[in-house]
C-alpha positions in Angstrom: 77.7 59.2 88.0 79.5 62.5 88.5 78.4 64.4 91.6 77.5 68.1 91.1 80.1 70.5 92.3 79.4 72.0 95.7 78.7 75.7 95.7 81.2 77.8 97.6 80.4 80.9 99.6 81.6 83.9 97.6 84.5 85.7 99.3 83.9 89.3 100.3 86.0 91.5 98.0 88.7 93.5 99.6 87.9 97.1 100.0 90.1 99.6 98.3 90.1 102.9 100.0 92.2 104.7 97.5 92.1 104.7 93.7 95.9 105.4 93.4 98.8 103.1 94.1 101.0 105.6 96.0 102.2 104.3 99.3 104.2 105.6 102.2 106.2 103.5 104.7 105.2 103.6 108.3 107.2 106.3 110.0 109.2 104.9 112.9 111.1 107.2 115.2 113.3 106.3 118.2 113.6 108.3 121.4 116.3 107.5 124.0 115.5 108.4 127.6 118.2 109.4 130.0 119.7 106.9 132.5 118.3 106.9 136.0 121.7 107.2 137.6 125.1 108.3 136.3 126.9 105.1 137.3 124.5 102.8 135.4 125.8 100.8 132.4 124.6 102.0 129.0 124.0 99.6 126.1 122.9 102.1 123.4 125.0 104.6 121.5 123.6 107.2 119.1 125.8 107.1 116.0 123.9 109.6 113.8 120.5 111.3 113.6 119.1 108.1 112.0 121.2 105.3 113.5 121.8 103.8 116.9 124.2 101.0 118.0 123.2 98.4 120.5 126.0 96.5 122.3 125.6 93.8 124.8 126.4 94.5 128.5 129.2 92.9 130.4 127.2 90.0 131.6 126.3 88.7 128.1 128.9 90.5 126.0 130.6 87.5 124.3 128.7 85.4 121.9 129.4 81.7 121.0 132.7 82.6 119.3 133.9 84.8 122.1 133.5 88.0 120.1 131.8 91.3 121.0 128.3 91.4 119.6 127.2 94.8 118.3 124.1 95.6 116.1 123.0 98.8 114.4 119.4 99.9 113.7 118.2 102.7 111.5 115.1 104.8 111.9 113.5 107.8 110.2 115.0 109.9 112.9 116.6 109.3 116.3 116.0 111.7 119.2 118.7 111.7 121.9 118.5 112.3 125.6 118.8 116.1 125.0 115.7 116.3 122.7 113.0 118.5 124.0 109.3 117.9 123.7 108.7 120.6 121.2 111.4 119.2 118.8 109.8 115.8 119.0 106.4 117.3 118.3 107.6 119.3 115.3 108.9 116.2 113.5 106.4 113.5 114.6 102.9 114.9 115.5 102.7 118.3 113.7 102.3 116.8 110.2 99.5 114.5 111.6 97.6 117.5 113.0 98.0 119.3 109.7 96.5 116.3 107.9 93.7 116.2 110.5 92.7 119.8 109.6 92.9 118.8 105.9 90.5 115.9 106.3 93.0 113.1 106.6 93.2 110.5 109.4 96.3 109.7 111.4 97.5 107.1 113.9 100.3 107.8 116.4 101.3 105.3 119.0 104.3 104.8 121.4 105.9 101.4 121.8 108.6 100.1 124.1 109.6 98.3 127.3 108.0 99.2 130.6 109.7 102.3 132.0 111.1 103.5 128.7 109.2 106.9 128.8 106.1 106.2 126.6 103.6 108.0 128.8 105.9 110.9 129.3 106.4 111.2 125.5 102.6 111.0 124.9 101.3 113.1 127.9 104.3 115.0 129.3 104.4 116.8 132.6 103.7 120.4 133.8 106.1 122.6 131.9 107.0 119.9 129.4 103.8 119.0 127.5 103.9 115.8 125.4 102.5 115.0 122.0 98.9 114.9 123.0 98.5 118.3 124.6 100.6 120.0 121.9 98.4 118.4 119.2 95.3 119.7 120.9 96.8 123.2 121.3 97.8 123.4 117.7 94.4 122.2 116.6 92.5 124.9 118.6 95.0 127.6 117.7 94.3 126.9 114.0 90.5 126.6 114.0 89.6 128.8 117.1 87.7 131.6 115.3 86.2 129.2 112.8 84.4 126.9 115.2 80.7 126.3 115.0 78.4 126.8 118.0 77.9 124.0 120.4 75.5 121.2 119.2 75.4 122.4 115.6 77.3 119.1 114.9 76.0 116.1 116.6 77.2 112.5 116.6 74.7 110.0 115.2 76.1 107.0 117.2 77.1 105.3 114.0 80.5 106.9 113.6 79.1 109.8 111.6 78.0 113.4 112.1 74.7 115.2 111.6 74.0 119.0 111.2 71.4 120.8 113.2 69.8 124.2 112.5 70.6 127.2 114.7 67.2 127.0 116.5 67.6 123.2 117.3 71.2 123.8 118.5 70.0 126.7 120.7 67.2 124.6 122.2 69.6 121.7 122.9 72.1 124.1 124.5 69.4 125.5 126.8 68.2 122.0 127.6 71.8 120.8 128.5 72.5 123.9 130.6 69.3 123.5 132.5 70.1 119.8 133.2 72.5 119.7 136.1 73.3 116.0 135.5 74.7 116.7 132.1 77.9 114.9 131.3 79.1 117.7 128.9 81.7 119.8 130.7 81.5 123.6 130.5 84.3 125.6 129.0 86.3 127.0 131.9 86.3 130.8 132.1 89.5 132.9 132.2 89.0 133.6 135.9 88.8 129.9 136.7 92.1 128.4 137.9 93.4 125.7 135.6 94.1 122.2 136.8 97.6 122.0 138.4 98.3 118.8 136.4 98.1 120.8 133.2 99.3 124.2 134.4 101.9 125.8 132.2 102.2 122.6 130.2 102.7 124.6 126.9 104.4 128.0 127.0 103.0 130.8 124.8 106.3 130.9 122.9 106.0 127.2 121.9 102.4 127.6 120.6 102.0 126.9 116.9 99.2 126.8 114.3 98.4 125.3 111.0 98.7 127.2 107.8 96.2 127.0 104.9 93.1 126.4 107.0 89.9 126.6 104.9 88.1 129.8 106.2 84.9 129.0 104.3 84.1 126.0 106.7 83.0 125.6 110.2 84.7 123.2 112.6 83.9 121.3 115.7 86.1 119.0 117.8 84.9 115.8 119.6 87.1 113.8 121.9 86.8 110.3 123.3 89.0 108.3 125.6 89.1 104.5 125.9 91.3 101.8 127.3 91.9 98.2 126.3 92.4 96.2 129.5 92.7 92.4 129.4 91.5 92.5 125.7 88.3 94.3 126.7 87.4 97.9 125.7 86.2 100.3 128.4 85.0 103.9 128.1 87.0 106.2 130.4 84.5 109.1 129.9 81.4 107.2 130.7 79.6 108.6 133.8 77.5 105.8 135.1 75.4 106.5 138.3 77.3 105.3 141.4 75.5 102.9 143.7 77.3 102.8 147.1 75.4 99.7 148.2 75.9 97.6 145.1 78.5 99.2 142.9 78.6 97.9 139.3 81.8 97.3 137.4 82.3 99.2 134.2 80.7 97.6 131.1 82.9 96.7 128.2 82.2 98.1 124.7 82.2 96.2 121.4 83.7 97.1 118.1 81.4 97.7 115.1 81.9 98.5 111.4 80.2 101.5 109.9 78.8 102.0 106.4 82.2 102.9 105.1 83.7 99.7 106.6 85.6 101.7 109.3 86.0 100.2 112.8 84.7 102.2 115.8 83.7 101.6 119.4 80.0 101.3 119.7 78.4 103.4 122.5 81.6 105.4 123.2 81.1 108.8 124.8 82.1 111.6 122.5 82.4 115.0 124.2 82.4 118.2 122.1 85.1 120.6 123.3 85.7 124.2 122.3 89.1 125.0 123.8 92.4 123.4 124.8 91.7 123.8 128.5 88.3 122.0 128.1 90.0 119.2 126.2 92.7 118.9 128.9 89.9 118.7 131.5 88.2 115.9 129.7 91.5 114.0 129.2 92.4 114.3 132.8 88.9 113.1 133.9 89.5 109.9 131.9 93.1 109.6 133.0 92.1 109.3 136.6 90.1 106.2 135.7 92.9 104.5 133.8 94.3 101.3 135.4 97.9 101.7 136.6 99.8 99.7 139.2 103.1 99.5 141.0 105.5 96.9 139.7 109.1 96.1 140.2 110.1 98.0 137.1 107.8 101.1 137.3 106.1 102.8 140.2 103.1 103.8 138.0 103.1 101.2 135.3 100.2 101.3 132.7 98.3 98.1 132.8 96.2 98.9 129.7 96.5 100.4 126.3 95.0 103.9 126.2 93.5 105.4 123.0 92.6 109.2 122.9 90.6 109.9 119.8 90.3 113.4 118.4 87.5 113.8 115.8 87.3 117.0 113.7 84.0 117.6 112.0 83.8 120.3 109.3 81.2 121.5 106.8 81.3 124.4 104.3 79.3 127.6 104.6 76.4 128.4 102.3 76.7 130.7 99.3 76.1 133.8 101.4 78.8 132.8 103.9 76.5 133.2 106.8 75.3 129.8 107.9 76.5 126.2 107.6 75.3 124.3 104.5 72.5 122.0 105.7 73.7 118.9 103.8 75.0 115.8 105.6 76.9 114.7 102.5 79.1 117.7 102.7 80.2 116.9 106.3 83.7 115.6 106.5 84.9 113.8 109.6 88.6 113.1 110.2 90.2 111.7 113.3 93.6 111.4 115.0 94.2 108.5 117.3 96.9 108.9 120.0 97.7 105.5 121.5 99.8 104.9 124.6 100.6 101.2 124.5 101.4 99.3 127.7 105.0 98.2 128.0 106.1 94.7 127.2 107.6 93.1 130.3 108.9 89.8 131.6 107.2 88.3 134.6 110.5 87.0 135.9 111.7 90.6 136.3 108.4 92.2 137.5 107.7 89.4 140.0 104.0 89.7 139.0 101.5 87.4 140.7 97.7 87.1 140.5 95.9 89.8 138.6 99.2 91.5 137.7 100.4 88.3 136.1 97.2 88.1 134.1 97.5 91.7 133.0 101.1 91.2 131.9 100.0 88.1 129.9 97.3 89.9 128.1 99.6 92.9 127.4 102.3 90.7 125.9 99.7 88.7 123.9 98.2 91.9 122.3 101.7 93.2 121.5 102.6 89.8 120.0 99.4 90.0 117.8 100.5 93.5 116.6 103.9 92.1 115.7 102.3 89.2 113.9 100.0 91.5 111.9 103.0 93.6 110.9 104.9 90.5 109.8 102.0 89.2 107.7 101.6 92.7 106.1 105.3 92.8 105.3 105.2 89.4 103.8 102.2 90.1 101.7 103.7 93.3 100.3 107.2 92.0 99.7 106.5 88.5 98.5 103.2 89.1 96.7 101.3 86.6 98.9 97.7 87.0 100.1 97.7 85.7 103.6 95.0 86.8 105.9 96.1 89.4 108.5 94.9 88.3 111.9 93.5 91.6 113.0 90.7 90.0 115.0 93.0 88.2 117.4 93.4 91.4 119.5 91.2 94.4 120.1 94.2 96.8 119.5 94.8 95.5 115.9 91.1 95.1 115.2 90.4 98.7 116.1 93.2 100.1 113.9 93.0 97.7 110.9 91.7 100.5 108.7 94.9 102.5 109.1 97.0 99.6 107.9 94.6 99.1 105.0 95.2 102.7 103.8 92.9 104.9 105.9 95.6 107.4 107.0 99.2 107.9 108.0 100.8 105.7 110.7 103.6 106.9 112.9 105.3 105.0 115.7 107.6 106.4 118.4 109.9 103.6 119.8 110.9 104.6 123.3 114.1 102.8 124.7 115.8 102.7 128.0 119.6 102.5 127.5 120.2 100.7 130.8 121.8 97.2 130.6 119.0 95.4 132.5 116.6 96.1 129.5 119.0 94.8 126.9 117.2 91.7 125.8 113.8 93.4 125.8 115.3 96.3 123.8 116.6 93.8 121.2 113.1 92.5 120.6 111.7 96.1 120.4 114.4 97.1 117.8 113.7 94.0 115.7 110.0 94.9 115.7 110.7 98.5 114.8 113.0 97.4 112.0 110.2 95.1 110.7 107.6 97.8 110.9 109.5 100.3 108.7 109.3 97.9 105.8 105.4 98.0 105.8 103.9 100.5 103.4 100.5 102.1 103.9 98.4 103.5 101.0 98.4 107.3 100.9 94.9 108.8 101.7 93.2 110.8 99.0 92.4 114.5 99.3 88.8 115.5 100.0 86.8 117.0 97.0 86.7 120.7 96.8 83.4 122.4 97.4 81.8 123.9 94.3 81.0 127.2 96.1 83.1 130.2 95.5 86.0 130.8 97.9 86.2 133.7 100.3 82.5 133.6 101.3 83.1 134.2 105.0 85.4 137.2 104.3 82.9 138.8 102.0 80.1 138.3 104.5 82.1 139.9 107.2 83.0 142.8 105.0 79.3 143.3 104.2 78.4 143.3 107.9 81.1 145.8 108.7 79.9 148.1 106.0 76.3 147.9 107.1 77.2 148.6 110.7 79.3 151.6 109.6 76.4 153.0 107.6 74.0 152.5 110.5 76.3 154.5 112.7 76.6 157.3 110.2 72.8 157.6 109.4 71.6 159.9 112.3 73.9 162.9 111.5 75.9 161.9 108.6 77.1 163.7 105.4 74.1 162.4 103.5 71.7 164.7 105.5 74.0 167.7 105.0 74.0 167.1 101.3 70.2 166.9 101.2 69.9 170.2 103.1 72.3 172.0 100.8 70.2 170.9 97.7 67.0 172.1 99.5 68.6 175.5 100.2 69.7 175.9 96.5 66.2 175.0 95.4 64.7 177.6 97.7 67.1 180.3 96.5 66.1 179.7 92.9 62.5 180.7 93.7 61.5 184.5 93.3 62.1 186.5 96.4 59.0 187.5 98.4 58.3 191.3 98.6 57.9 193.2 101.8 54.7 192.2 103.5 54.3 195.2 105.8 51.1 197.3 105.3 51.5 200.8 106.6 48.8 202.6 104.8 45.3 201.3 104.6 45.0 202.8 101.1 48.0 200.8 99.9 46.8 198.8 96.8 50.1 197.7 95.4 51.7 195.5 98.0 48.9 192.8 98.0 48.8 192.5 94.2 52.6 192.3 94.1 52.6 189.6 96.8 49.9 187.7 95.0 51.9 187.9 91.8 55.0 186.6 93.5 53.1 183.8 95.1 51.4 182.8 91.9 54.8 182.8 90.2 56.2 180.6 93.0 53.2 178.3 92.6 53.8 178.0 88.9 57.5 177.2 89.5 56.5 174.6 92.1 54.1 173.0 89.7 56.8 172.9 87.0 59.2 171.4 89.5 56.5 168.9 90.5 55.8 168.0 86.9 59.5 167.7 86.2 60.0 165.6 89.3 57.1 163.4 88.3 58.5 163.0 84.7 61.9 162.3 86.1 60.5 159.8 88.6 58.5 158.1 85.9 61.5 158.0 83.7 63.6 156.6 86.5 60.8 154.1 87.4 60.7 152.9 83.8 64.4 152.7 83.7 64.3 150.7 87.0 61.6 148.4 85.6 63.7 148.0 82.4 66.7 147.2 84.6 64.6 144.8 86.6 63.5 143.1 83.4 67.1 142.8 82.2 68.1 141.6 85.6 65.4 139.0 85.7 66.3 137.9 82.2 69.9 137.7 83.2 69.0 135.7 86.4 66.8 133.4 84.3 69.7 133.0 81.9 72.1 132.4 84.8 69.6 129.9 86.3 69.4 128.1 82.9 73.1 128.1 82.6 73.5 126.8 86.1 71.0 124.0 85.3 73.0 123.2 82.2 76.2 123.4 84.2 74.7 121.1 86.8 73.7 118.6 84.1 77.2 118.9 82.6 78.6 118.4 86.1 76.5 115.3 86.5 77.6 114.0 83.2 81.2 114.8 84.1 80.8 113.0 87.5 79.2 110.0 85.7 82.0 110.0 83.2 84.5 110.4 85.9 83.0 107.5 87.8 82.9 105.5 84.6 86.5 106.4 83.9 87.5 105.4 87.5 85.6 102.2 87.1 87.2 101.5 83.8 90.6 102.4 85.2 90.1 100.1 88.2 88.9 97.4 85.8 91.9 97.9 83.5 94.2 97.9 86.4 92.6 94.8 87.7 92.8 93.2 84.3 96.4 94.3 84.0 97.1 92.9 87.4 95.4 89.6 86.4 97.3 89.6 83.1 100.5 90.1 85.0 99.6 87.3 87.3 98.6 85.0 84.4 101.8 86.0 82.5 103.8 85.2 85.6 101.9 82.0 86.0 102.4 81.1 82.3 106.1 81.8 82.6 106.3 79.6 85.7 104.3 76.9 83.9 106.6 77.2 80.9 109.7 77.0 83.0 108.2 74.0 84.8 107.3 72.5 81.4 110.8 73.0 80.1 112.4 71.6 83.3 110.0 68.6 83.2 110.7 68.0 79.5 114.5 68.1 80.2 114.0 65.8 83.2 111.8 63.5 81.0 114.4 63.4 78.3 117.2 62.8 80.8 115.1 60.0 82.4 114.4 58.5 79.0 118.1 58.5 78.1 118.9 57.0 81.4 116.1 54.4 80.9 117.5 53.5 77.5 121.0 53.2 79.0 119.6 51.1 81.8 117.7 48.9 79.3 120.7 48.4 77.1 122.8 47.7 80.2 120.1 45.3 81.4 120.1 43.5 78.0 123.9 43.1 78.2 123.6 41.9 81.7 120.9 39.4 80.7 123.0 38.1 77.9 126.1 37.9 80.1 124.1 36.3 82.9 122.6 33.7 80.5 126.1 32.8 79.4 127.3 32.6 82.9 124.2 30.5 83.9 124.8 28.1 81.0 128.5 27.7 81.9 127.7 27.3 85.6 125.0 24.8 84.7 127.4 22.7 82.7 130.0 22.9 85.4 127.6 21.9 88.1 126.2 19.0 86.0 129.8 17.7 85.5 130.5 18.2 89.2 127.3 16.4 90.1 128.1 13.5 87.8 131.6 13.3 89.3 130.3 13.4 92.8 127.6 10.8 92.1 130.2 8.5 90.6 132.6 9.0 93.4 129.9 8.4 96.0 128.7 5.3 94.2 132.2 3.9 94.0 132.8 4.7 97.7 129.6 2.8 98.6 130.5 -0.1 96.4 133.9 -0.2 98.1 132.3 -0.2 101.5 129.9 -3.0 100.5 132.8 -5.0 99.2 134.8 -4.6 102.4 131.7 -5.6 104.5 131.2 -8.6 102.2 134.8 -9.6 102.7 134.4 -9.4 106.4 131.3 -11.5 106.4 132.9 -14.1 104.2 135.8 -14.3 106.7 133.4 -14.5 109.6 131.5 -17.2 107.7 134.7 -19.1 107.0 135.7 -18.9 110.7 132.3 -20.2 111.8 132.2 -23.0 109.3 135.8 -23.9 110.1 135.0 -24.3 113.8 132.0 -26.5 113.0 133.9 -28.9 110.8 137.5 -28.4 110.8 137.9 -31.3 108.4 135.6 -29.8 106.0 137.2 -26.5 106.3 140.6 -28.0 105.6 139.4 -29.8 102.5 137.7 -26.7 101.2 139.6 -23.7 100.1 138.2 -20.3 100.2 137.4 -18.9 96.9 139.7 -16.3 95.5 138.7 -12.8 96.6 136.8 -10.8 94.1 138.6 -8.2 92.3 138.4 -4.7 93.7 136.1 -2.7 91.6 137.8 -0.5 89.2 136.9 3.1 88.5 135.1 3.9 85.4 136.9 5.4 82.5 135.5 8.8 83.2 136.9 8.7 86.7 140.2 7.7 85.5 140.5 10.5 83.1 139.4 13.2 85.6 141.7 14.3 88.4 140.4 13.4 91.8 139.1 16.5 93.6 139.6 16.8 97.3 136.6 15.5 99.1 134.4 18.1 100.8 132.8 17.5 104.1 129.2 17.2 103.2 126.5 15.3 104.8 125.8 12.1 102.9 122.7 12.0 100.9 120.1 9.6 102.4 120.0 6.2 100.8 117.0 4.1 100.5 116.2 1.7 103.3 117.1 -1.3 101.2 120.6 0.0 100.5 121.7 1.2 103.9 125.0 -0.6 105.0 123.5 -1.7 108.3 120.5 -3.3 106.7 122.6 -5.0 104.0 125.1 -6.3 106.5 122.3 -7.7 108.6 120.7 -9.5 105.7 124.1 -10.8 104.7 124.8 -12.2 108.2 121.4 -13.9 108.3 121.9 -15.5 105.0 125.3 -16.7 106.0 124.0 -18.1 109.3 121.3 -20.0 107.5 123.9 -21.6 105.2 123.1 -19.6 102.0 126.2 -18.9 100.1 127.0 -15.3 99.9 126.6 -13.7 96.5 129.4 -11.9 95.0 129.2 -8.1 95.2 127.4 -6.5 92.3 129.4 -4.9 89.6 130.0 -1.2 90.0 127.4 1.1 88.5 128.4 3.4 85.8 126.3 6.4 85.3 126.5 7.6 81.8 126.2 11.3 81.2 
């Protein structure tokens, strides 16, 4: 009875972040730090802007053949000892900040031996800012006037962002400001003295900004700072209440996966910052908590991997360009991870013991896991295999697995120390860097463009400026002067009033003339009023007509927008269907290619197996014919050998039989002589009268033995004879018979064995 097949758990399909197949290799750069002393031996030479040469120091210069061993390694770009921090930033980190503003993620990490200058490259020093402060400065220089007010964007603790209204954001700002225990740092004022650790880190001449920033969006920057120590994740910005009696150690964080299958640190503190100085202050606050120690190789050696995450949340403005669009689906979050890896080191050189030894072991283990992941990725891409990449073996690789799966650009700065003592470690770093350059990462897609019209912020600002200008001109502006002149012209068009002075009480003409002028003015006023009323009614009817036309046009526009929205939905559905069909067709093409390759492999295997089968059949036929010939030959040889051995056996049997007969005859002769001697002593007279019988004739060989030449006898053990035919027994019986007086019988005739 056939057992039913056991159901297997369906494998989770691999997520494809991008719909295109364009890929970019991991950008690997090399930076050479200066030697500590001028008399130190150097083992690295910079050949060109992309190639370095590594030669062994004097101690291990000759290889097995006694030759000088020199190797060359190529990078995307090599930075010599004279390279400034701004030059390194322009080539390495500036494109990543530009991608961050344009909604693309990025990962930048420094790698190298302990004491090779990784922390200096990432952080820098006063007067020589590294990649991290320059990236923050470029970011705030680009989005400074476009930032939203504090707490308009808010983290939702699930690696996403939410949008609050202006009133809710204002209430939360007031609540945070009133709370003295708030962990959110305040933006330092211009009068406040900056931290000396970051004073003059970036000169104004070296400041740069990104071009092509979307002015119709609002931005907000959030930073977080974590470290990975002994394969545990700790939040460097977490402010836990300090208990002097029973201080608690910091609690480790765990990694989670959000709804978009991106990895993030759950419960990590995200601080909203509004300026470069504030970001520096937050960074320095976490830097003071980072674990460093004094080793034999470095006075301040990093004992953990530090990760500074910069998140940029942006959302478009509404149609009026006045407020942020209250739609969570329109919020885009991009992030840039700046990683300072701890240096790989040998415990034999650092003389590490205790906790330092454990730290070094965990550091080397995490770096080895990173190397293994890179090797598996390279093998999968170059050989077409589908091996599982062991991201989960280390927190470093597990946190950044999305970047290697196509979430954003990946850049690595390999820092090397040219001194001879680090030659062997530098060799391993160079091999890892060379391996990393062969890994390709899928290029991230551009964000969809908002359907609202561009230039909304600029038009809103222009409208506000115009309104403010008109409000300033209203109290005594040219409009009032124009109205006064029109009123004066209207008054001048009326009949002039006559003289109103009455000198004579009998004057009867002035009053009628005045009454007539006033009546004429009254009639003109009524005519103006009626004309004004007719004009107002006409204008009102025209305005109503215009309003009707405007409403009709608005209704028409609304209908057209509804139809356009339906068309957009249809287009989106069709586009989604086309994307799905394209993905399906690509998948089917991929499967067809795989099946075609598999079919070709099977056909080649079939042809090779058929050829092998034919060759084996031919070889088998040859072996069978050879076997038949050998059997025939062996049968003839067996027959001949059998005849020869039969003849030889007959000859040996006859010879042995004749020999035994001769021995018996000799013994019989001796017995006869003995008998004669005995009988002669008993009766000499009788013995004299009697004569001994003539001796029997010696047995002759058979005719077969005469014809055959006598072969030399071989020393073989005689075959056992029966008890009745042994010589001793026969002699004994013969003597007994002789002693008893029985005459001895003549020897039997020789036996002839016929063939």
